[in-house]
C-alpha positions as CSV (number, residue, x, y, z in Angstrom):
1,M,-37.4,-72.7,19.7
2,I,-38.2,-72.4,23.5
3,L,-41.0,-74.9,22.9
4,F,-38.6,-77.4,21.3
5,Y,-36.1,-76.8,24.2
6,R,-38.8,-77.5,26.8
7,I,-39.9,-80.7,25.0
8,L,-36.3,-81.9,25.0
9,I,-35.6,-81.0,28.6
10,N,-38.8,-82.7,29.7
11,I,-37.8,-85.9,27.9
12,I,-34.5,-85.7,29.8
13,F,-36.5,-85.2,33.0
14,F,-38.6,-88.3,32.4
15,L,-35.4,-90.3,31.7
16,S,-33.6,-88.7,34.7
17,P,-34.4,-91.5,37.2
18,I,-32.4,-93.9,35.0
19,I,-29.7,-91.4,34.5
20,I,-29.4,-90.7,38.2
21,L,-29.4,-94.4,39.0
22,I,-26.5,-95.0,36.6
23,R,-24.6,-92.0,38.1
24,L,-25.2,-93.3,41.6
25,L,-23.7,-96.7,40.6
26,K,-20.7,-94.8,39.2
27,K,-20.5,-92.8,42.4
28,K,-21.0,-89.5,40.5
29,E,-24.0,-88.6,42.6
30,D,-24.6,-88.0,46.4
31,K,-27.0,-90.7,47.7
32,K,-28.5,-88.3,50.2
33,R,-28.5,-85.1,48.1
34,F,-29.4,-86.0,44.5
35,K,-33.0,-85.1,45.3
36,E,-31.9,-81.4,45.2
37,K,-31.8,-81.7,41.4
38,F,-35.6,-82.3,41.7
39,C,-36.1,-79.3,44.1
40,F,-36.5,-81.3,47.3
41,Y,-34.6,-79.5,49.9
42,N,-33.6,-80.1,53.5
43,K,-32.1,-76.7,54.2
44,P,-34.7,-74.0,55.2
45,N,-34.6,-70.6,53.6
46,N,-35.9,-67.4,55.1
47,N,-33.7,-64.9,53.4
48,Q,-33.1,-63.5,49.9
49,V,-29.9,-65.1,48.7
50,I,-27.1,-64.0,46.5
51,W,-27.0,-66.9,44.1
52,F,-23.9,-68.1,42.2
53,H,-24.1,-71.0,39.7
54,G,-21.1,-72.8,38.2
55,A,-20.9,-76.2,36.4
56,S,-18.1,-77.9,38.3
57,V,-14.9,-77.6,40.2
58,G,-13.0,-75.1,38.0
59,E,-15.9,-72.6,37.9
60,L,-16.5,-72.7,41.6
61,L,-12.8,-72.3,42.5
62,S,-12.6,-69.2,40.3
63,I,-15.2,-67.4,42.4
64,M,-13.9,-68.4,45.9
65,P,-12.0,-65.1,46.4
66,L,-15.2,-63.3,45.4
67,I,-17.2,-65.4,47.9
68,E,-14.6,-64.6,50.6
69,K,-15.2,-60.9,50.0
70,F,-19.0,-61.2,50.1
71,E,-18.8,-63.3,53.3
72,N,-17.3,-60.2,54.9
73,S,-19.9,-57.8,53.5
74,K,-22.6,-56.4,55.7
75,D,-24.9,-56.1,52.6
76,V,-24.9,-59.9,52.1
77,K,-26.9,-62.1,54.5
78,K,-26.8,-65.4,52.7
79,I,-25.0,-66.9,49.7
80,L,-26.2,-69.8,47.7
81,I,-23.8,-71.7,45.4
82,T,-25.2,-74.3,43.0
83,S,-23.3,-76.7,40.7
84,N,-23.9,-79.9,38.8
85,T,-21.2,-82.3,40.0
86,L,-20.4,-84.2,43.1
87,S,-16.7,-83.2,42.9
88,S,-17.6,-79.5,43.1
89,A,-19.7,-80.2,46.3
90,K,-16.7,-81.9,47.9
91,I,-14.4,-79.0,47.1
92,L,-16.8,-76.5,48.5
93,S,-17.1,-78.4,51.8
94,Q,-13.4,-77.7,52.4
95,F,-14.0,-74.0,52.8
96,N,-15.2,-72.7,56.2
97,F,-17.7,-70.2,55.0
98,K,-20.4,-69.0,57.5
99,K,-23.0,-67.5,55.2
100,T,-22.5,-69.8,52.2
101,I,-24.4,-73.0,51.4
102,H,-24.2,-75.4,48.5
103,Q,-27.0,-77.1,46.6
104,F,-27.2,-79.0,43.4
105,F,-28.6,-77.2,40.4
106,P,-32.1,-78.4,39.4
107,I,-33.1,-80.0,36.1
108,D,-33.9,-77.0,33.9
109,T,-37.5,-77.7,33.2
110,N,-39.9,-74.8,33.3
111,Y,-41.6,-76.3,36.4
112,H,-38.4,-77.0,38.4
113,S,-36.8,-73.6,37.6
114,K,-39.9,-71.8,38.9
115,K,-39.9,-74.0,42.0
116,F,-36.2,-73.3,42.6
117,L,-36.7,-69.5,42.4
118,D,-39.8,-69.6,44.6
119,Y,-37.9,-71.5,47.3
120,W,-34.6,-69.7,47.3
121,K,-35.8,-66.2,46.4
122,P,-32.5,-65.0,44.9
123,K,-31.9,-61.2,45.0
124,V,-29.5,-61.7,42.0
125,A,-28.5,-64.7,39.9
126,I,-24.8,-64.9,38.9
127,F,-23.9,-67.5,36.3
128,I,-20.2,-68.4,35.9
129,D,-18.3,-69.1,32.7
130,S,-20.6,-70.5,30.1
131,E,-23.5,-71.8,32.2
132,I,-26.6,-70.8,30.2
133,W,-29.9,-72.4,31.1
134,P,-32.9,-71.0,29.1
135,N,-35.8,-71.9,31.3
136,M,-34.1,-70.5,34.4
137,I,-33.0,-67.3,32.7
138,F,-36.4,-66.6,31.2
139,N,-38.1,-67.2,34.6
140,L,-35.6,-64.9,36.3
141,K,-36.7,-62.2,33.9
142,K,-40.4,-62.9,34.6
143,K,-39.7,-62.4,38.4
144,S,-37.6,-59.3,37.7
145,I,-34.5,-60.9,39.2
146,P,-31.2,-59.6,37.6
147,S,-29.2,-62.2,35.7
148,I,-25.4,-61.7,35.5
149,L,-22.7,-63.7,33.6
150,I,-19.3,-63.4,35.3
151,N,-16.0,-64.7,34.0
152,G,-17.9,-65.3,30.8
153,R,-16.1,-67.6,28.4
154,I,-17.6,-68.6,25.0
155,T,-15.4,-70.8,22.8
156,K,-15.6,-70.6,19.0
157,K,-17.1,-74.1,19.0
158,T,-19.8,-73.0,21.5
159,F,-20.5,-69.8,19.6
160,K,-21.1,-71.7,16.4
161,K,-23.7,-73.8,18.2
162,W,-25.5,-70.8,19.6
163,F,-25.3,-69.0,16.2
164,L,-27.2,-71.9,14.6
165,V,-30.3,-70.7,16.6
166,K,-29.5,-67.0,16.2
167,N,-33.0,-65.7,16.8
168,F,-33.4,-67.8,20.0
169,S,-29.9,-66.8,21.2
170,K,-30.6,-63.1,20.8
171,K,-33.8,-63.5,22.9
172,L,-31.9,-65.4,25.5
173,F,-28.7,-63.4,25.8
174,K,-30.4,-60.0,25.9
175,E,-32.0,-61.1,29.2
176,F,-28.6,-60.8,31.0
177,N,-28.4,-57.5,32.8
178,L,-24.6,-57.6,32.7
179,C,-21.9,-59.8,31.2
180,L,-18.4,-59.7,32.7
181,V,-16.2,-61.6,30.3
182,A,-12.8,-63.4,30.7
183,N,-11.4,-62.5,27.3
184,N,-11.9,-60.3,24.3
185,E,-13.0,-63.2,22.0
186,T,-16.0,-63.8,24.3
187,K,-16.9,-60.1,24.2
188,K,-17.2,-60.3,20.4
189,F,-19.2,-63.5,20.5
190,L,-21.7,-62.3,23.1
191,K,-22.2,-59.0,21.2
192,T,-23.1,-61.0,18.1
193,L,-25.4,-63.3,20.2
194,G,-27.4,-60.3,21.4
195,A,-26.0,-59.5,24.9
196,K,-26.3,-55.8,25.7
197,K,-24.0,-54.6,28.6
198,I,-20.7,-56.4,28.2
199,R,-17.5,-55.6,30.0
200,F,-14.0,-57.2,29.8
201,L,-12.4,-57.2,33.2
202,G,-10.1,-60.2,32.9
203,N,-10.2,-63.9,34.0
204,L,-11.2,-64.4,37.6
205,K,-9.0,-67.4,37.8
206,F,-6.1,-65.0,38.2
207,T,-7.5,-64.1,41.7
208,Q,-6.4,-65.5,45.0
209,L,-7.9,-66.1,48.4
210,E,-6.6,-63.7,51.1
211,N,-6.4,-66.5,53.8
212,E,-5.6,-69.4,51.6
213,K,-4.4,-72.5,53.3
214,I,-2.2,-74.9,51.4
215,L,-2.5,-78.5,52.7
216,D,0.7,-79.8,54.3
217,I,2.0,-83.0,52.7
218,N,4.7,-83.8,55.2
219,R,5.0,-87.5,54.4
220,L,5.9,-86.7,50.8
221,K,8.2,-83.8,51.8
222,K,10.3,-86.2,53.8
223,I,11.3,-88.1,50.6
224,S,11.3,-85.1,48.3
225,K,14.2,-83.2,49.6
226,K,16.9,-85.0,47.7
227,R,14.8,-85.9,44.6
228,K,14.0,-84.2,41.3
229,I,10.2,-83.7,41.2
230,W,7.9,-82.7,38.4
231,C,4.1,-82.6,38.3
232,S,1.4,-83.4,35.8
233,V,-2.1,-82.1,36.5
234,S,-5.6,-82.4,35.0
235,T,-4.6,-85.4,32.9
236,H,-7.0,-87.3,30.7
237,Y,-6.7,-90.7,29.1
238,P,-4.3,-91.6,27.4
239,E,-2.1,-88.8,28.6
240,E,-0.8,-90.9,31.5
241,V,0.9,-93.2,28.9
242,F,2.6,-90.2,27.3
243,L,3.8,-89.0,30.8
244,I,5.1,-92.5,31.8
245,K,7.2,-92.5,28.6
246,T,8.6,-89.1,29.6
247,H,9.2,-90.4,33.1
248,K,11.3,-93.3,31.8
249,L,13.3,-90.9,29.6
250,L,14.1,-88.6,32.5
251,K,14.9,-91.5,34.9
252,K,17.9,-92.4,32.7
253,K,19.5,-89.1,33.8
254,Y,17.8,-88.7,37.2
255,P,17.5,-92.1,39.0
256,N,15.9,-90.4,42.0
257,L,13.1,-88.8,39.8
258,L,9.6,-88.5,41.3
259,T,6.7,-87.9,38.9
260,I,3.4,-86.7,40.4
261,I,0.2,-87.3,38.4
262,I,-3.0,-85.6,39.3
263,P,-5.9,-86.7,37.0
264,R,-8.7,-84.4,36.1
265,H,-11.2,-86.9,37.4
266,V,-10.1,-89.0,40.4
267,E,-12.8,-91.5,39.4
268,R,-10.2,-92.7,36.8
269,T,-7.8,-93.9,39.5
270,N,-8.4,-97.6,38.9
271,E,-7.8,-97.1,35.2
272,I,-4.6,-95.2,35.9
273,V,-3.4,-98.0,38.3
274,E,-3.9,-100.5,35.5
275,I,-1.8,-98.4,33.1
276,L,1.0,-98.1,35.8
277,K,1.0,-101.8,36.4
278,K,1.2,-102.5,32.7
279,E,4.1,-100.1,32.3
280,K,5.8,-101.7,35.4
281,V,6.6,-98.6,37.3
282,K,6.5,-98.3,41.1
283,F,3.6,-96.1,42.2
284,Y,1.8,-94.8,45.3
285,L,-1.7,-93.6,45.8
286,D,-2.2,-90.4,47.9
287,S,-5.2,-92.1,49.6
288,S,-3.0,-95.0,50.7
289,K,-2.0,-95.3,54.4
290,K,1.0,-97.5,53.6
291,K,4.6,-96.3,54.1
292,I,6.1,-94.6,51.1
293,S,8.8,-96.7,49.5
294,K,12.2,-95.0,48.8
295,N,12.1,-96.5,45.3
296,L,8.8,-94.8,44.5
297,E,8.6,-93.5,40.9
298,I,5.1,-92.1,40.4
299,Y,2.8,-90.6,43.0
300,V,-0.8,-90.5,42.0
301,V,-3.1,-87.9,43.7
302,D,-6.5,-89.6,43.9
303,A,-8.2,-86.8,45.8
304,Y,-9.6,-83.3,45.1
305,G,-8.3,-80.1,46.5
306,K,-4.6,-80.9,47.0
307,T,-3.2,-79.6,43.7
308,K,-1.6,-76.4,45.1
309,S,0.3,-78.5,47.7
310,F,2.0,-80.4,45.0
311,F,2.7,-77.3,42.9
312,N,4.6,-76.0,46.0
313,I,7.1,-78.9,45.9
314,S,7.4,-79.0,42.1
315,K,9.5,-76.8,39.8
316,V,7.7,-77.7,36.6
317,S,4.1,-78.7,35.7
318,F,2.6,-80.3,32.7
319,I,-1.1,-79.2,32.2
320,G,-3.3,-82.0,30.8
321,G,-6.2,-82.1,28.4
322,S,-3.7,-80.7,25.8
323,I,-2.1,-83.8,24.2
324,I,-5.6,-85.0,23.3
325,K,-8.0,-82.8,21.4
326,H,-9.8,-81.6,24.6
327,G,-8.7,-77.9,24.4
328,G,-6.5,-77.9,27.5
329,Q,-7.0,-77.1,31.1
330,N,-6.3,-73.8,33.0
331,P,-2.6,-73.2,33.7
332,I,-3.1,-70.2,36.0
333,E,-3.0,-72.1,39.3
334,A,0.4,-73.6,38.5
335,A,1.8,-70.2,37.3
336,K,0.6,-68.5,40.5
337,Q,2.7,-71.0,42.5
338,G,5.8,-70.2,40.4
339,C,5.9,-73.3,38.2
340,K,7.2,-73.6,34.7
341,I,4.2,-74.4,32.5
342,I,4.3,-77.1,29.8
343,S,1.4,-78.3,27.6
344,G,0.5,-80.1,24.5
345,P,-0.6,-78.2,21.3
346,F,-4.4,-78.5,21.9
347,I,-5.0,-75.5,24.2
348,W,-7.7,-73.5,22.4
349,N,-9.9,-73.3,25.6
350,F,-7.3,-71.1,27.2
351,K,-5.3,-69.7,24.3
352,E,-5.3,-66.1,25.6
353,I,-4.0,-67.2,28.9
354,Y,-1.3,-69.4,27.4
355,Q,-0.3,-66.6,25.0
356,F,0.2,-64.3,28.1
357,L,2.3,-66.9,29.8
358,K,4.3,-67.6,26.7
359,N,5.1,-63.9,26.3
360,K,6.4,-64.0,29.9
361,R,8.5,-67.0,29.0
362,V,6.7,-69.2,31.5
363,A,4.8,-71.6,29.2
364,E,6.1,-73.9,26.5
365,I,4.3,-76.2,24.0
366,I,5.5,-79.8,23.3
367,N,4.4,-82.5,20.9
368,S,6.4,-85.6,22.1
369,P,7.7,-87.3,25.3
370,N,11.3,-86.4,24.1
371,Q,10.4,-82.6,24.0
372,L,8.7,-82.8,27.3
373,A,11.6,-84.6,28.9
374,K,14.0,-82.0,27.5
375,I,12.1,-79.0,28.9
376,V,11.6,-80.7,32.3
377,D,15.4,-81.4,32.4
378,N,16.2,-77.7,31.6
379,S,13.8,-76.6,34.4
380,F,15.7,-78.8,36.8
381,K,18.9,-77.2,35.8
382,E,17.5,-73.7,36.5
383,N,16.6,-74.9,40.0
384,K,14.5,-71.9,40.9
385,K,10.9,-70.9,41.0
386,M,9.6,-67.9,39.0
387,N,8.6,-65.6,41.9
388,Q,8.3,-62.6,39.6
389,I,5.6,-64.1,37.4
390,G,3.8,-65.3,40.6
391,K,3.8,-61.7,41.9
392,K,2.7,-60.3,38.5
393,I,-0.2,-62.7,38.4
394,K,-1.3,-61.8,41.9
395,S,-1.3,-58.1,41.0
396,I,-3.4,-58.8,38.0
397,G,-5.8,-61.0,40.0
398,D,-6.2,-58.3,42.7
399,D,-7.3,-55.7,40.1
400,I,-9.8,-58.1,38.5
401,L,-11.3,-59.0,41.8
402,K,-11.7,-55.4,42.8
403,S,-13.3,-54.5,39.5
404,T,-15.7,-57.5,39.6
405,E,-16.7,-56.8,43.2
406,K,-17.5,-53.2,42.3
407,E,-19.6,-54.2,39.3
408,L,-21.7,-56.7,41.4
409,A,-22.1,-54.4,44.4
410,T,-24.8,-52.3,42.5
411,F,-27.0,-55.4,42.2
412,I,-26.3,-56.7,45.7
413,K,-27.0,-53.5,47.5
């Protein structure tokens, strides 16, 4: 099976110039840094690094409180974070870390994974969520470098795929020295797939930075004081159409309504603008330098890293990826800021988290614009943020962070 995988990944490597070119044209790659994916580096390395790898924005944000801890640790000299996407690199650049650098993860050929390890000399490799790369993991084993999976999350769909190649999966997953999982379902799946040392500590996305700065959005605050505001985050097509219908229903009762839409991928901004024009609603882009109209209806956040700022001025948040069969997006961030959580029915990616929030009467599920409008309306009437659930989540996050830091300390020291 490993031979088949290496043939497949090598085919992808030979096609990669075309793939990279297309991604450059779509502005999904950094023109100066895409070479990192082929192990061409500009940053020198003279130290053993503590290496973290996550696919994209969500995975990296989940470990920022952990990175903050290790930044202050005398045992840690240098931290390397790798990811696959341009958006994740942009997010990381917003943090003022001194020991931490970001690089793009290399194509997982046998050659490139070896070259990467020889260059960066990781003391330990820490993979986030469900990032499993066979060549890299097998080569880590050959070099006696510990491999750890943190905030591990294997969905039922992913498990079925790994189970199709059961023998290969068992050879692969047994190479992990430690697996710290985000939920009990993942613990069961990993055990079946051959992982040995598995511990359930909880989801790292409950954790918070100690010195977190929330961006000020003064220009919006000026017009938000006398308006009813609700927020929709991590939206996918065609969820914006669904949300505009909800907006129009609410506007009949609240003429001063302001709806905030934060798409999952800001690259979709032009597509969203066309939808808004078609629906004939007055909108404003966050990137615009024009004066905000008093008649503004929908505010589109076409930038990364500002979500928490908008949670702060909103009483209620719809979490996207849930009206379509995507599996939902993580609702924890909104809950930590004291927002009422609303989602569609397709939330299997985070079902344990949603169940926890539903038990605390913080989350509700809807199936239509009418249902969504009704819950948003009720939340406006309550006119208060749920500070208690925010405090509860912070306490849970603190415990998870301490436990994770303790587990990793053995490998780092």
